[in-house]
C-alpha positions as CSV (number, residue, x, y, z in Angstrom):
1,X,-111.0,-83.3,-92.1
2,X,-108.6,-84.3,-89.5
3,X,-108.6,-86.5,-86.4
4,X,-108.3,-84.4,-83.3
5,X,-109.9,-84.2,-79.8
6,X,-113.2,-82.9,-81.4
7,X,-113.3,-85.8,-83.7
8,X,-112.7,-88.3,-81.0
9,X,-115.6,-86.9,-78.9
10,X,-118.0,-86.7,-81.7
11,X,-121.4,-88.6,-81.6
12,X,-122.3,-90.8,-84.7
13,X,-125.9,-90.5,-85.9
14,X,-126.9,-93.9,-87.3
15,X,-130.3,-94.5,-88.9
16,X,-132.5,-97.3,-87.4
17,X,-135.6,-98.6,-89.0
18,X,-138.3,-101.1,-87.8
19,X,-139.0,-104.7,-89.5
20,X,-141.9,-106.7,-88.5
21,X,-140.7,-109.8,-86.9
22,X,-141.5,-113.3,-88.1
23,X,-141.3,-114.5,-84.5
24,X,-144.7,-115.6,-82.7
25,X,-143.4,-115.6,-79.2
26,X,-142.5,-111.9,-78.9
27,X,-144.1,-109.2,-76.9
28,X,-143.7,-106.4,-79.5
29,X,-144.2,-106.9,-83.3
30,X,-141.1,-104.9,-84.7
31,X,-137.3,-105.3,-84.3
32,X,-134.8,-102.5,-85.2
33,X,-132.3,-102.7,-87.9
34,X,-129.4,-100.7,-88.6
35,X,-129.5,-98.9,-92.1
36,X,-125.9,-100.0,-92.8
37,X,-123.8,-97.8,-95.1
38,X,-121.7,-99.0,-98.0
39,X,-119.0,-101.7,-97.1
40,X,-115.5,-100.6,-97.0
41,X,-112.8,-103.0,-98.1
42,X,-109.1,-102.3,-97.3
43,X,-108.5,-99.8,-99.9
44,X,-111.6,-97.6,-99.0
45,X,-110.2,-97.7,-95.3
46,X,-107.0,-96.5,-96.6
47,X,-108.5,-93.7,-98.6
48,X,-110.5,-92.7,-95.6
49,X,-107.7,-92.8,-93.2
50,X,-105.6,-90.6,-95.6
51,X,-108.6,-88.2,-95.3
52,X,-108.5,-88.1,-91.6
53,X,-104.7,-87.8,-91.2
54,X,-103.8,-85.0,-93.6
55,X,-100.0,-85.7,-94.9
56,X,-100.5,-89.5,-94.8
57,X,-100.4,-91.3,-98.3
58,X,-103.4,-93.3,-99.4
59,X,-101.1,-95.9,-101.0
60,X,-98.6,-96.3,-98.0
61,X,-101.3,-96.5,-95.7
62,X,-102.7,-99.5,-97.8
63,X,-99.2,-101.0,-98.2
64,X,-98.7,-100.8,-94.5
65,X,-102.2,-102.4,-93.6
66,X,-101.6,-105.4,-95.9
67,X,-98.4,-106.0,-94.4
68,X,-99.9,-105.7,-90.6
69,X,-103.0,-107.8,-91.6
70,X,-100.7,-110.6,-93.2
71,X,-98.4,-110.7,-90.3
72,X,-101.6,-111.1,-88.2
73,X,-103.0,-113.9,-90.1
74,X,-99.7,-115.5,-89.9
75,X,-99.5,-115.2,-86.1
76,X,-103.0,-116.4,-85.5
77,X,-102.6,-119.2,-87.4
78,X,-99.4,-120.2,-85.5
79,X,-101.3,-120.0,-82.3
80,X,-100.9,-116.4,-81.2
81,X,-104.0,-114.4,-79.6
82,X,-104.1,-110.9,-81.3
83,X,-105.6,-108.3,-79.0
84,X,-106.1,-104.8,-80.5
85,X,-108.4,-102.0,-79.6
86,X,-111.0,-103.4,-82.2
87,X,-111.0,-107.0,-81.9
88,X,-109.6,-110.1,-80.0
89,X,-108.8,-113.0,-82.2
90,X,-107.5,-116.6,-81.6
91,X,-108.2,-120.1,-82.7
92,X,-109.7,-123.0,-81.3
93,X,-110.4,-126.9,-82.0
94,X,-114.2,-128.0,-82.2
95,X,-115.3,-131.4,-81.7
96,X,-115.3,-134.0,-78.9
97,X,-112.3,-136.4,-78.4
98,X,-110.8,-139.4,-76.7
99,X,-107.3,-139.2,-75.0
100,X,-105.7,-141.4,-77.6
101,X,-107.1,-139.0,-80.7
102,X,-104.3,-137.4,-82.4
103,X,-106.4,-135.8,-85.3
104,X,-109.1,-133.1,-85.4
105,X,-112.6,-134.8,-85.5
106,X,-113.8,-135.7,-89.0
107,X,-115.2,-133.0,-90.9
108,X,-114.0,-130.3,-88.4
109,X,-111.3,-127.4,-88.9
110,X,-109.8,-125.0,-86.4
111,X,-112.3,-122.3,-85.7
112,X,-111.6,-118.5,-85.3
113,X,-112.9,-116.8,-81.9
114,X,-113.5,-113.3,-82.9
115,X,-114.8,-110.8,-80.1
116,X,-115.1,-107.0,-79.9
117,X,-112.5,-105.5,-77.9
118,X,-113.8,-103.5,-74.8
119,X,-112.4,-100.3,-76.4
120,X,-114.7,-100.6,-79.3
121,X,-117.9,-101.8,-77.2
122,X,-117.4,-98.6,-75.0
123,X,-117.0,-96.1,-78.0
124,X,-120.0,-97.6,-79.8
125,X,-122.1,-97.5,-76.6
126,X,-121.3,-94.0,-75.6
127,X,-120.7,-92.3,-79.0
128,X,-123.5,-93.6,-81.2
129,X,-126.9,-92.1,-81.2
130,X,-129.8,-93.5,-83.0
131,X,-132.2,-92.0,-85.3
132,X,-135.5,-94.1,-85.5
133,X,-136.7,-93.4,-89.3
134,X,-139.9,-95.6,-88.6
135,X,-141.2,-98.9,-90.4
136,X,-139.1,-100.3,-93.3
137,X,-140.8,-100.6,-96.7
138,X,-138.2,-103.6,-97.8
139,X,-140.0,-106.2,-99.6
140,X,-138.5,-109.2,-98.0
141,X,-135.9,-110.2,-95.3
142,X,-134.4,-113.0,-93.4
143,X,-134.5,-112.6,-89.6
144,X,-133.4,-115.9,-88.4
145,X,-131.6,-119.3,-89.6
146,X,-131.7,-122.0,-87.4
147,X,-129.7,-125.1,-87.6
148,X,-131.4,-128.0,-86.6
149,X,-128.2,-130.0,-85.8
150,X,-126.4,-127.6,-83.5
151,X,-129.2,-125.4,-82.6
152,X,-127.4,-122.2,-83.5
153,X,-129.2,-119.2,-85.0
154,X,-127.4,-117.1,-87.5
155,X,-124.0,-118.6,-87.2
156,X,-123.7,-122.4,-88.4
157,X,-125.2,-124.6,-90.9
158,X,-124.5,-128.4,-91.2
159,X,-124.1,-129.9,-94.5
160,X,-126.9,-132.5,-95.4
161,X,-128.9,-131.2,-92.2
162,X,-132.0,-129.2,-91.9
163,X,-132.5,-125.4,-91.5
164,X,-135.3,-123.6,-90.4
165,X,-135.5,-119.9,-92.0
166,X,-138.0,-117.2,-90.4
167,X,-138.5,-113.9,-91.7
168,X,-140.9,-111.9,-94.2
169,X,-141.5,-112.2,-97.9
170,X,-139.7,-115.6,-98.2
171,X,-142.1,-118.0,-100.3
172,X,-140.4,-119.3,-103.4
173,X,-142.4,-119.2,-106.4
174,X,-141.7,-118.6,-110.3
175,X,-143.9,-117.9,-113.3
176,X,-143.0,-121.1,-114.8
177,X,-140.7,-119.8,-117.6
178,X,-137.4,-121.5,-118.2
179,X,-135.5,-118.1,-117.5
180,X,-137.0,-117.8,-114.1
181,X,-137.6,-121.3,-113.1
182,X,-133.7,-121.8,-113.2
183,X,-133.0,-119.0,-110.9
184,X,-135.9,-119.1,-108.3
185,X,-134.9,-120.9,-105.2
186,X,-132.9,-121.1,-102.0
187,X,-129.1,-120.9,-102.7
188,X,-126.1,-121.0,-100.6
189,X,-123.4,-118.8,-102.0
190,X,-119.9,-119.2,-101.0
191,X,-118.3,-116.2,-99.4
192,X,-114.6,-116.4,-100.7
193,X,-115.5,-115.9,-104.4
194,X,-119.4,-115.8,-104.8
195,X,-118.7,-118.3,-107.9
196,X,-120.0,-121.3,-106.1
197,X,-123.9,-121.4,-105.9
198,X,-125.6,-124.5,-104.6
199,X,-129.4,-124.6,-104.4
200,X,-131.0,-126.4,-101.2
201,X,-134.3,-128.4,-101.3
202,X,-137.2,-126.7,-99.9
203,X,-139.5,-128.8,-97.5
204,X,-141.5,-126.0,-96.1
205,X,-142.2,-123.2,-98.3
206,X,-144.4,-120.4,-96.5
207,X,-144.2,-116.5,-96.8
208,X,-142.6,-116.2,-93.1
209,X,-141.1,-119.7,-92.8
210,X,-138.9,-122.1,-94.9
211,X,-137.4,-125.5,-94.0
212,X,-134.2,-126.4,-96.1
213,X,-132.3,-129.4,-96.6
214,X,-128.8,-128.3,-96.5
215,X,-126.6,-129.2,-99.4
216,X,-123.3,-131.1,-99.2
217,X,-121.6,-128.0,-99.0
218,X,-117.5,-127.7,-98.5
219,X,-116.7,-126.5,-95.1
220,X,-116.5,-122.6,-94.8
221,X,-118.6,-119.7,-94.9
222,X,-121.5,-119.2,-96.9
223,X,-124.3,-116.6,-97.5
224,X,-128.3,-117.7,-98.0
225,X,-129.8,-116.0,-100.9
226,X,-133.5,-116.5,-101.8
227,X,-134.6,-115.7,-105.3
228,X,-138.4,-115.6,-106.0
229,X,-141.4,-113.8,-107.9
230,X,-143.8,-114.3,-105.0
231,X,-145.4,-111.1,-104.0
232,X,-143.9,-110.4,-100.4
233,X,-147.1,-108.2,-99.6
234,X,-149.3,-111.3,-99.8
235,X,-150.8,-110.6,-103.1
236,X,-151.6,-114.0,-105.4
237,X,-150.3,-111.9,-108.3
238,X,-146.6,-112.8,-109.0
239,X,-144.0,-110.0,-109.7
240,X,-142.7,-109.7,-113.0
241,X,-139.1,-109.2,-111.6
242,X,-137.1,-111.4,-109.3
243,X,-136.9,-110.6,-105.6
244,X,-133.6,-111.4,-104.2
245,X,-133.5,-111.6,-100.3
246,X,-129.9,-112.4,-98.9
247,X,-129.0,-113.0,-95.1
248,X,-127.1,-110.2,-93.4
249,X,-124.5,-112.6,-92.1
250,X,-122.7,-115.7,-93.3
251,X,-123.2,-118.9,-92.2
252,X,-120.3,-121.2,-91.1
253,X,-120.6,-124.6,-92.6
254,X,-119.5,-127.9,-90.9
255,X,-119.3,-131.1,-93.0
256,X,-118.7,-134.5,-91.4
257,X,-117.8,-136.1,-94.6
258,X,-114.5,-134.3,-94.7
259,X,-115.2,-132.0,-97.4
């Protein structure tokens, strides 16, 4: 298969399923979620590009893409705005300042502004057809993560602050065995390496709502991961296996302690 005018104009069929909402103020009981396919890294993207462009070497595409993205990263850090058919990227400085300040606010770091380009938004709007498959049978999910400090939803987390998590099948329980008790809980997982896992203190522990005290995390991007043996369908009987529910997006953590 190669890219031609027919390929460019094709419709993309994307499966969508319904998930019961945990929000109490909505008019309808379900929201829609895309059934995402596998995540593609740069090597996988290069391999698919080679299929779409016959004659192009997968290795050559990957090498040039690495060079392109490395250059873009350098230029963004140098203050340039990158504007492509996919995204627009620039840096900004968070915080509040007096005229005499000469350093960034404590605990803050330059932030990335990333927005989808009009070309991408228009392509998705006109070329994607949705196939609604019905109600999901998934056992647990995280719908919203609300940071108490900023009020943001599914975006930010303030170290040592509080967070409300809404969803389904969230209650954290274990059978008391050493093996399971050490794993069950609400964990923040560092995005960069996934090697750093820090447990949050749970203040409210309900099937559709958790209130957490965010640990003293270092600034950066973190996933929220819930590990439990509670039955998400409401049964009082614990499951034998652990149920792991991970947020669909990372949270950008800020830390006023300067970490």
